[in-house]
N, C-alpha and C positions, 0 to 999 in steps of 0.2 A: 504493500500500500504506500501511496505517496504521503509524505509528511504534510500534516495540516498546520498551517500558521493562522494567526489571528491578526487581521489588518484593519486599521481605521479606514472607512470609506466615505465619511462625511462628518461635518461639524456643525452644530447649531448653538446659539447662545442668546442670552438676554441680560440686559442691565436695566434697572429702573430709570424712570425719567428724571427724577429729582437729583440734582447735583449739589453736594455740600462741599464748597471749596474752603481753603484755609482761612480766607478772610471772614467768612461766616462762622467757621469753627472758632475763631478767636473771640466772637461775641457770645459763644456758649460756654467756653472754658478759657482759663488764662493760658494762652499760647500765642504763637505767631507763625506766619508763613515761613520765616527764616528758621525758626526753631524746628518746625516739622520737616522742612526740606533737608536740613543738615543731618538730622538724626534718623529719619525714616525714608525720605524721598517721595512723599505723597503730596500731590498738589490738590487733587480733587478725589471725591469718592461718590458713588451712587447710593442712594438711600431709598428703600421701598417704603413709601408712605402708607399708613393704614388704609386710607381711602382708595389706594391704587390696587392693592393685592392682599391676599390672605396669608402670605407666608412663603416659605421656600418652595412649596409645591406650585405656587402661581408662577414663579420665575422659571422653574424647571419645565412646567407645562409649555410656556411660551418658547423655551429653547427647543424642546422636542418637536413642537409643531413646526418651527422653522427648519429643523433638521429633516423632517419628513418631506417638507415642501422642496427643499434644495435637492434632496437625493431622489425624489419621486418614488420613494419606497412605499410599497403597499403596507398599511398599518397591520394588516392581518399576517404579514410575514415576520413581524417582530416576536421573538420567542422568549425574551428575557429583558427585564429592566433592572439594572443595579443603580442604586442611588447612594452617593457618598455625601453625607451631610452631618453636621453637628447641631443643626437647628431644625429638626423636623417640625412639621406643623403641630403634631401631637405626639404624646408617648405612644399612642396607637390610635388609629391605624398607621401603617408605615407611609412615608412620603411616596415611596414607590407605588403603593396601591393607589394613592390619589392621582399620581401622574398617569398611571395606566388607565384609570377610569376617565380622567379628563381628556385623554388623547384617543380614547376608543381602541386601545390595543387589546382586543378581546382574546387573542391567542397567547398573550405573554403572561408569565408569572414574574414576580419581582420582590425585592426586599431592600432594606437599607443597610449600609455599612457605616460604622462610626470609628474613624481613626484620626479625627480632627483634621489638621491641615494636610496630612498624608493620605487622607481617605481616597482621593481619586487615583493616586499612585497604586494603592492596594487594590482598588476596584478594577483597574485595567488588568492587573495580574489575574484576579479572580475570573474576570470575563474571558480572558484569553484561555484560561484553563478549561472553562466550559466548552469553548469552541474547539480546542485541541483534542478534547475527548471524543469529538465527532458527534456529540449529541445535539448540539445547536449550531446553526449556521449564520444567524443574524440577530444581534442583540444591541441594546442601547445602554450606554454607561453615562450617568449624570453626575455632575459634581457642582455643588453650590451651597451657599449659606446666606441666611438673613442675619448677618452679624450685628446689625444695628439693634436687633431684638434682644441681644444679651451684652450690650456695651454700656459701660458706666460713663455717661457723658459729663460727670464731675471729676473724672480721673484723667488729668492731662497727659499722663504717661501712656495710656492705652487707647483712649477714644479717637485720636487722630489716625490710628493704624488701620481701622477696619472700614469696609464697605460691603455692599450687598450685590450679589450677581450669581448667575448660574449658566452653565454650558453643558453640552453633551456631545458624545461621539457615537457614531454607528460603527460597530465592529463586526466583521464578517469572516467566514472561513475562506482560505485560499491555499493553493499549493505553490504559489510563487514564493520566492525568498524575500518576502517583505512582511512587515508587521512587528509585533512585540517579540523580540529575539531573546532577551535575557533580563534578569532583574535580581537585585539584592534588597532584602527588606528586614527591618529590625524593630524590636520593641524592648525598651529598657525596663519600664515598669516602676522606675524609682523617681520619676519627675513630678509626682503629685503636688508637692508643696510649691513648685515653681510655676506651674501653669495648669489652671483648673477653674471650674465653676464650683464653688464650695457647697452650694445647696441646690435642692430641686430634685435630686435623685433619691433612691431608696435608702441611702446611707444617711441623708439629712433631708427629711421631708420639709416642704415649704411651711413656714410659719410667719406670723406677723413680724417677728423679730428678724428672721432671715431676710425678709423683704426690706425692712427698715435698714438693715446692715448692708444692703446691696450685695448679698451673697449669691444672687442669681445672675450675675454678670461675670465677664472674664476677669480673672485675677492672674497677674503675670509678674514674675520677677525678671524684669527685662534683661539684666546683665547675664544672669545664669542661662536664660533661654538663648540669648545671642551666642554665648560661648559654645553651648552644646550644638546649636544649629550649624554653625560654621564648621566645627570639627567633624560632626557626624555626617553631614551632607557631603563635605569634601572627601572624607574617607570612602563613603559609598560610591561617589562618582569616580574616584581613582580606581577603586576595585573593579567597577563595571567596565571602565575604559581599558584597564590592563588585561583583563581576561578576554576582551573582544577586539584587541588590536586597534583601539580608538585613540586618536590624538588630535591636536589642534589642526592638523592638516586634513583630516577626513571627517571631523564632526561638523555638520552643517549648523546645528543649533543645540544649545543647552537650554532646557526648559525648566527653570527653577521655580519653586514656590515663592510667591511674591509677598514675603514677610517684611523685608527691609532691603533697600537698594544696596546697602553696604554688604549684607550677607550674600546677596546674589552675585555681585562682582567678585567678592572674595572667594566664593566657592568655584566659580568658573576660572578665576585667575590662577588657582592652584594647579589646574591642568593646562594652563597657557592659552585659554580661550579668550579672544578679544571681545570687547563689549558689543561689536556689531554682529556677533554670532550668539548673543544671549537674548532670549525673548524677555522683554521687560514691558510691563504695563502698569506697574505699581503706581507710577506717577498720576495716572488718571483713573485707575480702578481701585487702588488701595489693596488691602489684604482681604480677600473674600473667602479665605480658608479653603474648603474643598473645591471652590470654584476657580482658584488661581490657575491651575495647570490647563484645564479645558478652555478657560477664557483666553489664555495665551494662544492656544491653537486656533480658536475662533478668530482672533484678531490677525494672527500672522498667516492664516491659511493661504491667502493669495501669493505669498512668497515661497510656499513649500512646493518641492518638486519630487516626483517619484524617484526613489533611491536615496533621498536625503537621509543622513544618519542623525538621529536625535537622541539626546540623553536627558531624561527627566530626573528630577530630584526634589524631595520635599521633606519637611520636618514638622512634627506637630506634637500636641499634648499626648502624654502617655509614658515616656516619650516614644513617638513613632517616627521612623524615618526610613529612607532607602533611596535607591536609584534604579532606573530601568533604561534599556537600550532598545530603540525602535528604528526600523527602516521604513520610511514613509512610503505609502502605497499609491499615490496619485498626484498629478499636477493640480495644485490647489486653485490657481487663478480662474480656470473656467467654471469650477463649481461655485466659487465665491461670487462670481459675477452674476449668478442667477438671482441672488438676494444679498447684495452688498451691505455689510453692517456699517453703520455710521457711528463714528466715535467722536465724543467731545474730547479734544486735547487742547491743552493750554497753547495759545498762539496760532491755532488753526481756525476755530470758530468760537464765538462767544457762547455763554450759557443761554442767552436769549435766542441765538440762532439754533442752538441744539433743541430748545423747547419748541421753537417754530417747526423744525423738521419732524419732531415727534407729535405735533398737533396738540401740545400742552398749552393751556391758557390759564390765566388767573393763578400764577404761581405764588404761593404764600410761603414766607420763611418758616423753617421748622421752629417749633417751640420746645423748650426743655421743661418737662413737668415731672417732678420727683425723680430726676436723673434719667428720664426716658425722653427721647425725641418723638414729637407728635406733630 
């Protein structure tokens, strides 16, 4: 029998209309554009307003609908939907169930995977394993988070980091030498005190006190997380590169988790990759957790060519991290041209022009109420 590989054959994505830039952020919490750009590299982030959507499933549904439109795939041909998210709409049902129902994927089963910012990296490996087994031929893998729903906007050290967004890929069986070729994945299990949500799960049920103490938002020891992220992602990238003969001369793109611009450049720099071969969108997307890797593919799709060698890497709470090696399976530009994504970027179009393109009127500034943006 011929070897079965799992290859990405399409990308879809969605970011909310509302743009929260650093100038507006500085009216919410004591910070500045200079402070945020120097330490994190974020200029703007997208925020899902309560009146626009109902949570992560809303963004993922929009992404999957775009993916199906771009690829012209029959919804009845989708056999599995994997969702990587840390911000499900509910404890149950799963976000995957909601997306499947919203998109009318009546022949698909699905479930959620939770590995924080490394979730999509893990989900690609899981999806590829299903396909390699020969049991399934066409699946969808989603990654995304409604990070504003669990961000403390009175904490200047964390709130500028995060944004909302989701994207997805279609993965199919092939006998060509393309697709997800190799991966290394790790869990430390000792990083609880450095990066977590302290309450809301079965270990600490919600109470009035836990809400008052803002324990249902992201808690992060920034310096410790930064140190582990750089070291662990760099080690994983070097390992995957060495065992697959990859180097600065044959890697087309490094696709890193968009946590901090300094982390991204440091990790790629350790294997000699120049910045023009690193997918970067943190400046206008911020950290969307499980959404960062697929949103990079969504934005950079027009630049991708069949045979391009990609190295993915991510680091998240748990601690969870790893790296994977993929050979891209199609020329991206023709596919992207069918439904080109429009992105707000500093210096290209204004927020007002972005809103006009999206058909948004009467844009009211976000208001901070009890530490939550509304």
